[in-house]
C-alpha positions in Angstrom: 8.1 -19.1 -21.2 8.3 -22.0 -19.0 5.1 -23.8 -20.3 5.6 -26.4 -17.1 4.8 -23.4 -14.8 0.9 -21.9 -14.0 0.3 -19.5 -16.7 -0.3 -16.9 -13.8 3.6 -17.7 -12.7 4.5 -17.2 -16.3 2.7 -13.8 -16.9 4.3 -12.5 -13.7 7.9 -13.6 -14.6 7.6 -11.6 -17.3 6.6 -8.7 -15.3 8.6 -9.1 -12.2 11.6 -11.4 -13.1 12.0 -15.0 -12.0 13.3 -14.1 -8.5 10.7 -12.1 -7.0 7.7 -14.0 -9.1 9.1 -17.0 -7.1 9.5 -15.2 -4.0 5.9 -14.1 -4.6 4.9 -18.0 -4.9 6.5 -18.7 -1.6 4.9 -16.4 0.5 1.5 -16.2 -0.5 -1.2 -18.7 -0.6 -2.8 -19.2 -4.2 -6.1 -20.6 -5.1 -5.6 -24.4 -6.2 -7.6 -24.0 -9.6 -5.0 -21.1 -10.9 -1.9 -23.2 -10.1 -3.7 -25.8 -12.7 -4.1 -22.7 -15.5 -2.0 -23.6 -18.2 -1.5 -22.5 -21.9 -1.3 -19.2 -23.9 -4.5 -17.2 -22.2 -4.9 -16.5 -18.7 -8.4 -16.2 -17.1 -9.4 -12.8 -15.4 -9.1 -14.7 -12.2 -5.8 -15.4 -12.8 -5.1 -11.8 -13.8 -6.5 -10.7 -10.7 -4.4 -12.9 -8.7 -1.4 -11.5 -10.6 -2.6 -7.6 -9.9 -3.2 -8.8 -6.1 0.6 -9.9 -6.2 2.0 -7.1 -7.4 0.0 -4.9 -5.0 0.9 -7.1 -2.2 4.6 -6.5 -2.8 4.4 -3.0 -3.3 2.9 -2.8 0.2 5.4 -4.8 1.6 8.3 -2.5 0.4 6.4 0.4 2.1 5.6 -1.0 5.4 8.7 -2.0 6.9 6.8 -4.4 9.6 5.1 -5.9 6.8 8.1 -6.6 5.0 9.8 -8.2 8.3 6.6 -10.4 8.9 6.4 -11.7 5.3 10.1 -12.7 6.1 9.4 -14.5 9.3 6.8 -16.2 7.5 9.2 -17.3 4.3 11.7 -18.7 6.9 9.1 -20.5 8.7 7.8 -22.2 5.7 4.2 -21.0 5.9 2.1 -19.0 3.7 0.1 -15.5 3.8 -3.5 -15.9 2.8 -3.9 -12.6 1.3 -7.8 -11.5 2.5 -8.1 -8.0 1.2 -6.6 -4.8 0.0 -8.5 -1.7 0.8 -8.2 1.5 -1.2 -9.4 5.0 -0.6 -10.9 7.4 -2.8 -12.8 10.7 -3.0 -16.7 11.2 -4.1 -15.7 14.1 -6.3 -16.5 14.7 -9.9 -14.1 17.7 -10.7 -10.4 15.5 -9.9 -9.0 16.3 -13.5 -9.5 13.6 -15.6 -9.6 10.8 -12.8 -13.2 9.3 -12.4 -14.9 10.1 -9.3 -14.8 8.0 -6.4 -15.0 4.2 -6.3 -15.2 4.3 -9.9 -11.8 5.0 -10.3 -11.3 1.3 -9.2 -14.2 -0.4 -9.6 -13.9 0.1 -13.6 -11.0 -2.2 -13.1 -12.3 -4.6 -11.0 -15.6 -5.7 -12.9 -13.6 -6.8 -15.7 -11.8 -8.9 -13.4 -14.8 -10.6 -12.0 -15.8 -8.7 -9.0 -18.8 -7.7 -7.9 -19.9 -5.8 -4.9 -20.1 -7.7 -1.7 -21.4 -5.5 1.0 -21.9 -1.7 1.6 -20.8 -0.1 5.0 -21.6 3.3 6.5 -18.6 5.0 8.1 -20.4 7.8 9.7 -17.9 9.0 11.9 -15.4 9.4 9.1 -18.0 11.0 6.7 -17.2 7.9 4.3 -19.1 5.0 2.8 -17.0 1.5 2.5 -17.8 -1.3 0.1 -16.4 -4.6 -0.4 -15.7 -6.4 -3.8 -15.2 -10.1 -3.8 -14.2 -12.3 -6.9 -16.6 -14.7 -8.7 -14.8 -17.5 -9.2 -12.9 -17.5 -6.1 -14.5 -15.2 -3.6 -13.1 -17.2 -0.3 -9.5 -17.6 -2.0 -8.6 -14.6 -4.1 -8.2 -11.4 -2.1 -11.3 -9.2 -1.7 -11.0 -5.0 -2.2 -12.7 -2.9 0.7 -13.2 0.7 -1.4 -13.8 3.6 0.6 -15.2 7.0 -0.6 -14.8 10.1 1.5 -17.9 12.7 1.1 -16.1 15.8 1.2 -19.7 17.7 1.0 -20.2 16.7 4.3 -17.1 19.0 5.4 -16.8 22.7 6.0 -16.3 24.9 2.9 -12.8 25.6 3.5 -12.2 21.8 3.5 -14.1 21.4 0.5 -12.2 24.1 -1.2 -8.7 22.4 -0.1 -9.8 19.0 -1.4 -10.6 20.5 -4.8 -7.2 22.4 -4.9 -5.6 19.1 -3.8 -7.4 16.6 -6.3 -7.6 19.3 -9.4 -4.5 18.0 -10.8 -5.4 14.2 -10.8 -4.8 12.3 -14.1 -6.1 9.0 -15.1 -3.5 6.6 -15.7 -5.9 4.3 -17.2 -4.9 4.5 -21.2 -7.4 3.9 -24.0 -5.2 1.0 -25.1 -5.7 -0.4 -21.5 -9.3 0.4 -21.4 -9.9 -1.6 -24.7 -8.2 -4.7 -23.1 -10.4 -4.3 -20.2 -13.4 -4.5 -22.5 -11.9 -7.5 -24.4 -11.2 -9.2 -20.8 -14.9 -8.7 -20.2 -16.2 -10.1 -23.1 -13.9 -13.0 -23.3 -13.2 -13.5 -19.6 -9.3 -14.3 -20.4 -6.5 -12.7 -22.2 -3.7 -13.6 -24.1 -0.5 -13.7 -21.9 1.2 -10.8 -24.3 -2.1 -8.7 -23.9 -2.0 -9.2 -19.9 1.7 -8.4 -19.7 0.8 -5.1 -21.2 -2.3 -4.5 -19.2 -1.1 -5.2 -15.7 1.6 -2.2 -15.1 -1.5 -0.2 -16.1 -3.7 -1.5 -13.7 -1.2 -1.4 -11.2 -0.5 2.3 -11.8 -4.1 3.0 -10.7 -3.2 2.1 -7.0 -0.9 5.5 -6.8 -1.4 8.9 -6.0 -2.9 10.7 -9.4 -2.3 14.1 -8.2 0.6 16.5 -7.8 2.3 17.1 -4.1 -0.5 19.0 -2.1 0.3 22.3 -0.6 1.4 22.2 3.0 -1.5 24.5 4.0 -4.2 22.5 2.4 -2.8 19.4 4.2 -3.2 20.9 7.6 -6.9 22.1 6.5 -7.6 18.7 5.6 -5.9 16.9 8.7 -8.0 19.6 10.9 -11.4 17.9 10.0 -10.5 14.4 8.4 -7.1 12.5 8.8 -8.5 10.0 6.4 -8.5 12.8 3.8 -5.1 14.3 4.7 -3.8 10.6 4.1 -5.5 10.6 0.8 -3.7 13.7 0.0 -0.2 12.4 0.3 -0.8 8.6 -0.6 -3.8 8.6 -3.0 -5.1 5.4 -4.5 -2.0 3.1 -3.1 -3.1 0.4 -1.0 -4.0 1.8 2.6 -3.5 -1.6 3.9 -3.2 -5.6 2.9 -4.4 -8.2 5.3 -3.4 -11.7 6.4 -6.2 -14.2 7.1 -5.0 -16.0 9.9 -6.6 -18.6 12.5 -6.4 -16.8 15.8 -5.9 -13.0 15.2 -5.5 -13.1 19.2 -2.5 -15.2 19.4 -1.2 -13.6 16.4 -1.0 -10.3 18.0 0.4 -11.4 21.0 3.3 -13.1 19.1 3.9 -10.0 17.0 3.7 -8.1 20.4 6.6 -10.1 21.8 8.6 -9.6 18.7 8.3 -5.9 19.8 6.4 -5.0 16.6 4.0 -1.6 17.3 0.9 -3.3 17.3 -3.0 -1.7 17.6 -3.6 -2.0 21.4 -7.0 -4.1 20.8 -8.5 -6.5 18.6 -11.6 -5.3 17.0 -14.5 -7.8 17.3 -18.0 -7.5 14.6 -21.1 -7.4 16.0 -21.5 -11.1 14.8 -18.2 -12.0 16.4 -17.5 -14.0 13.5 -15.0 -11.1 12.3 -12.0 -10.4 14.5 -9.1 -7.8 13.4 -6.2 -6.0 14.3 -2.9 -4.2 12.7 0.5 -3.1 12.8 0.7 0.8 13.3 1.0 2.6 10.0 4.5 3.2 8.7 6.1 6.5 8.8 6.9 8.2 5.6 8.4 11.2 4.5 6.1 13.4 1.9 6.8 16.5 0.0 4.7 19.6 0.2 4.4 22.6 -1.8 5.7 25.5 0.8 4.0 29.1 0.9 7.2 30.6 -0.7 6.8 28.7 -3.8 9.5 26.1 -2.6 9.2 22.3 -1.2 8.9 21.4 2.4 9.2 17.7 3.6 7.0 16.1 6.4 6.6 12.9 8.1 3.3 11.6 7.7 1.4 8.3 8.4 1.9 5.8 5.7 0.3 2.5 4.8 -0.2 -0.5 7.3 -0.5 -4.2 7.6 -3.7 -6.1 9.2 -4.4 -9.2 10.4 -8.0 -10.7 10.2 -10.0 -14.2 11.4 -13.0 -15.2 9.8 -15.5 -17.8 11.2 -18.1 -19.6 9.1 -21.5 -18.5 8.5 -24.0 -20.7 10.1 -24.2 -23.8 7.6 -27.4 -23.7 4.8 -28.0 -26.9 3.2 -25.3 -28.7 4.7 -22.7 -26.0 3.3 -20.5 -23.6 5.4 -19.1 -20.5 3.8 -16.9 -18.4 5.4 -18.1 -14.9 6.6 -16.7 -12.4 3.7 -17.9 -9.0 5.5 -16.8 -6.5 7.2 -18.0 -4.4 10.1 -18.8 -0.5 10.2 -17.4 -0.1 13.5 -14.1 -2.6 12.9 -13.3 -1.0 9.8 -13.9 3.0 11.4 -11.3 1.4 14.3 -9.0 0.1 12.0 -8.9 3.4 10.0 -7.5 4.9 13.0 -4.0 3.3 12.4 -3.5 6.2 10.2 -5.1 9.1 12.1 -2.0 10.5 14.0 0.0 12.4 11.7 2.6 13.5 14.5 4.2 17.0 14.7 
């Protein structure tokens, strides 16, 4: 172990290897305080940063335009400030051994120092979104935007299909990982060896936890909720990761000039302080169970990559804070990135 490196870098070196870790450190902005952490223990914020970096790398591998964008930033020598990652969940109690709704994710976030930062009704989608910010580095460490889909607001046929799709869900969080999370919650840090043991389990919680859906069930879900159809193939994977940029309008124009498939418009929050746009979702091949007992493949929407500009809130007592909120209208428009499932 290179004791001259920040402890978060030492931790990731052991998990990803020096080459991948060094690349992530070159492309992503890291809170300055975490670059000063050293020693044989890593803080909860350091573990949260390491997890976010692992999940960010995973999304780049699944979204080709995001990977090309990151490569552009590497060549230019400018860093990406990862603003938030988005995760979709299902508010249903009988999903195998997986906890209902956002609890599948928030049970990991609480020991990492995250707390709820806002609630956003997504009525058109029959979902609820909630944001979570890290206590020590709320503006610098990526937030999580976790949405819950409410099956009980849909038809009986839809609810039955959701039940069939999610019944095989398995809980990836082991008893040992739970024990380490409890220790982290109490101590607010872990030894590096324990963090190296815990982080891959935490990352595995951001995947699909159920078996391949039946194609017939997928079509039922798609008919009423493209968002639930997306969950049926992608599960709790990052729906998108987000770069916080100074001028999202300029960024969008530049990316369109490069020929990248972008959302047609930029969404603006009611306050005017939060502006968002995105690349269109990647297209991926997924396997489905067919009616004859075999399997069929179908092209469906995967994840995507988003851009956001945040302006400061009105100053209070001479202090300016960044507007870390989200906007229900913006979110529902951005969610449409994965709505077109094709034929």
